[in-house]
ZANUNU-131178 format. One line per 4 residues: number of its first residue (from 1); their letters; for each residue x, y, z of C-alpha. Coordinates in nm, 4 decimals, decimal comma. Each point is the difference from the previous one (the first is absolute). Example, Ala and Ser with C-alpha at 12.3 -4.5 7.8 and 13.67 -1.06 7.14 Angstrom:
ZANUNU-131178
1) AS) 1,2300/-0,4500/0,7800 ~ 0,1370/0,3440/-0,0660
END
This chain:
ZANUNU-131178
1) XXXX) -2,0694/-2,2127/0,4427 ~ 0,3096/-0,1921/0,1091 ~ 0,1005/-0,0522/-0,3630 ~ -0,0152/0,3741/-0,0667
5) XXXX) 0,2286/0,0783/0,2970 ~ 0,2389/-0,2755/-0,1053 ~ 0,0069/0,1415/-0,3535 ~ 0,0679/0,3523/0,1325
9) XXXX) 0,2770/-0,1380/0,2230 ~ 0,1743/-0,1689/-0,2949 ~ -0,0362/0,3097/-0,2190 ~ 0,1548/0,2255/0,2653
13) XXXX) 0,2983/-0,2238/0,0646 ~ 0,0377/-0,0739/-0,3697 ~ 0,0355/0,3723/-0,0677 ~ 0,2394/0,0390/0,2934
17) XXXX) 0,2327/-0,2788/-0,1110 ~ -0,0317/0,0437/-0,3762 ~ 0,2751/0,2627/-0,0364 ~ 0,2738/-0,1966/0,1752
21) XXXX) 0,3077/-0,0195/-0,2215 ~ 0,3721/-0,0192/0,0702 ~ 0,2485/0,2578/-0,1168 ~ 0,1652/-0,0692/-0,3312
25) XXXX) 0,3675/-0,0792/-0,0577 ~ 0,0678/-0,1611/0,3350 ~ 0,1829/-0,3290/0,0362 ~ 0,0406/-0,0847/0,3704
29) XXXX) 0,2953/-0,2325/-0,0536 ~ 0,1922/0,2709/-0,1892 ~ -0,1285/0,3255/0,1518 ~ 0,0016/-0,0996/0,3675
33) XXXX) 0,1851/-0,3274/0,0648 ~ 0,0385/0,0854/0,3713 ~ -0,3593/0,1199/0,0448 ~ 0,0795/0,3719/0,0021
37) XXXX) -0,2629/0,2596/-0,0844 ~ -0,0291/0,1003/-0,3679 ~ -0,2710/0,2677/-0,0578 ~ -0,0662/-0,0905/-0,3646
41) XXXX) -0,0925/-0,3539/0,1087 ~ -0,2961/0,1240/0,2036 ~ -0,3480/-0,0459/-0,1503 ~ -0,1402/0,3204/-0,1477
45) XXXX) -0,3687/-0,0933/0,0230 ~ -0,2179/-0,1904/0,2360 ~ -0,0835/0,0235/0,3649 ~ 0,3524/-0,0092/0,1428
49) XXXX) 0,3202/0,1129/-0,1774 ~ 0,2135/-0,2810/0,1429 ~ 0,0223/-0,3761/0,0270 ~ 0,2826/-0,0956/-0,2343
53) XXXX) 0,3406/-0,1341/0,1094 ~ 0,1588/0,3362/-0,0854 ~ -0,2809/0,2042/0,1554 ~ -0,0929/-0,1454/0,3413
57) XXXX) -0,3070/0,1190/0,1849 ~ 0,0221/0,2084/0,3173 ~ -0,2509/0,1300/0,2530 ~ -0,0326/0,3172/-0,2068
61) XXXX) -0,1282/-0,2075/-0,2928 ~ -0,2834/-0,1209/0,2233 ~ -0,1043/0,3656/0,0354 ~ 0,0206/0,0350/-0,3795
65) XXXX) -0,2320/-0,3012/-0,0291 ~ -0,2502/0,1591/0,2383 ~ 0,0227/0,3316/-0,1871 ~ -0,0633/-0,1698/-0,3353
69) XXXX) -0,3020/-0,1904/0,1326 ~ -0,1456/0,3117/0,1650 ~ 0,0582/0,2037/-0,3176 ~ -0,1805/-0,2672/-0,2007
73) XXXX) -0,3027/0,0091/0,2260 ~ -0,0097/0,3786/0,0375 ~ 0,0584/0,0957/-0,3638 ~ -0,1418/-0,3003/-0,1877
77) XXXX) -0,2864/-0,1419/0,2080 ~ -0,1423/0,2803/0,2148 ~ -0,0957/0,2434/-0,2835 ~ -0,1950/-0,2541/-0,2100
81) XXXX) -0,1788/-0,1390/0,3069 ~ -0,0870/0,3532/0,1149 ~ -0,1271/0,0873/-0,3479 ~ -0,2085/-0,3179/-0,0058
85) XXXX) -0,1517/0,0780/0,3401 ~ -0,0807/0,3586/-0,0988 ~ -0,1601/-0,1274/-0,3219 ~ -0,2105/-0,2498/0,1943
89) XXXX) -0,1060/0,2710/0,2450 ~ -0,0865/0,2351/-0,2872 ~ -0,2126/-0,2686/-0,1644 ~ -0,1707/-0,0660/0,3325
93) XXXX) -0,0669/0,3726/0,0306 ~ -0,1375/0,0255/-0,3539 ~ -0,2207/-0,3093/0,0184 ~ -0,1180/0,0478/0,3592
97) XXXX) -0,3495/0,1022/-0,1118 ~ -0,0192/0,2515/0,2844 ~ 0,0613/-0,2681/0,2613 ~ 0,1639/0,1905/0,2890
101) XXXX) 0,1766/-0,3109/0,1332 ~ 0,1747/-0,0675/-0,3330 ~ 0,0928/0,3673/-0,0410 ~ 0,1554/0,0124/0,3474
105) XXXX) 0,1887/-0,3260/-0,0664 ~ 0,1391/0,1446/-0,3266 ~ 0,1088/0,3172/0,1805 ~ 0,1697/-0,2064/0,2732
109) XXXX) 0,1881/-0,2041/-0,2608 ~ 0,1248/0,3118/-0,1790 ~ 0,1060/0,1698/0,3218 ~ 0,1681/-0,3192/0,1258
113) XXXX) 0,1961/-0,0350/-0,3235 ~ 0,1166/0,3613/0,0108 ~ 0,0966/-0,0192/0,3679 ~ 0,1790/-0,3314/-0,0599
117) XXXX) 0,1971/0,1406/-0,2943 ~ 0,1034/0,3046/0,2043 ~ 0,1135/-0,2205/0,2900 ~ 0,1933/-0,2364/-0,2297
121) XXXX) 0,1865/0,2668/-0,1959 ~ 0,0697/0,2326/0,2935 ~ 0,1402/-0,2865/0,2071 ~ 0,2089/-0,1160/-0,2964
125) XXXX) 0,1395/0,3520/-0,0388 ~ 0,0763/0,0300/0,3707 ~ 0,1860/-0,3307/0,0015 ~ 0,1907/0,1103/-0,3116
129) XXXX) 0,0969/0,3316/0,1591 ~ 0,1125/-0,1815/0,3139 ~ 0,2138/-0,2502/-0,1935 ~ 0,1576/0,2785/-0,2050
133) XXXX) 0,0708/0,2061/0,3127 ~ 0,1849/-0,2888/0,1703 ~ 0,1973/-0,0712/-0,3175 ~ -0,1456/-0,3406/-0,0842
137) XXXX) -0,1731/0,1151/-0,3195 ~ 0,0403/0,2522/-0,2805 ~ -0,2666/0,1856/-0,1917 ~ -0,0596/-0,1145/-0,3564
141) XXXX) 0,1962/0,2073/-0,2554 ~ -0,2990/0,1685/-0,1642 ~ -0,2697/-0,0518/0,2611 ~ -0,2713/0,1917/-0,1853
145) XXXX) 0,0367/-0,1994/-0,3208 ~ 0,0990/-0,3482/0,1247 ~ -0,2042/-0,0408/0,3187 ~ -0,2509/-0,2300/-0,1668
149) XXXX) 0,2588/-0,2493/-0,1268 ~ 0,2837/0,0368/0,2543 ~ -0,1789/0,1209/0,3124 ~ 0,1125/0,3079/0,1863
153) XXXX) 0,3024/-0,1363/0,1820 ~ 0,2381/-0,2935/-0,0357 ~ 0,1880/-0,1938/0,2661 ~ 0,3752/0,0327/-0,0505
157) XX) 0,2158/-0,3097/0,0508 ~ 0,3772/-0,0063/-0,0456
END
């Protein structure tokens, strides 16, 4: 069992860190010899859009890191796990052979998954609305089309 959890751990962090790449056409010795900020030198992908000599990290980038990790879990891990749990509960319900204990356990799993999904996505939306209302975040350009890949809001760093 420990090997399975270790494998899942490495898969998750492998996916998180796989997209890290620096911006193109940036030479720190030419573009920012005094360490000034140059936007085109910031990484375009990955967990945090900073970390180069011409694009130093700030406290706001820590919030971007948290947002990217939370988006990964909410939009990439929660739906497949919920679907898996509902499938398991449905199979338990189908193959219960009229055992009332198994039927009630399957119903509890399905209701727990639905309640958990509602709590997760409502709380995520409330936090997003709060961050947008205080001016720390902006809504995604086309929220109805891009919510699955970009989330619903993005943290804005200068």
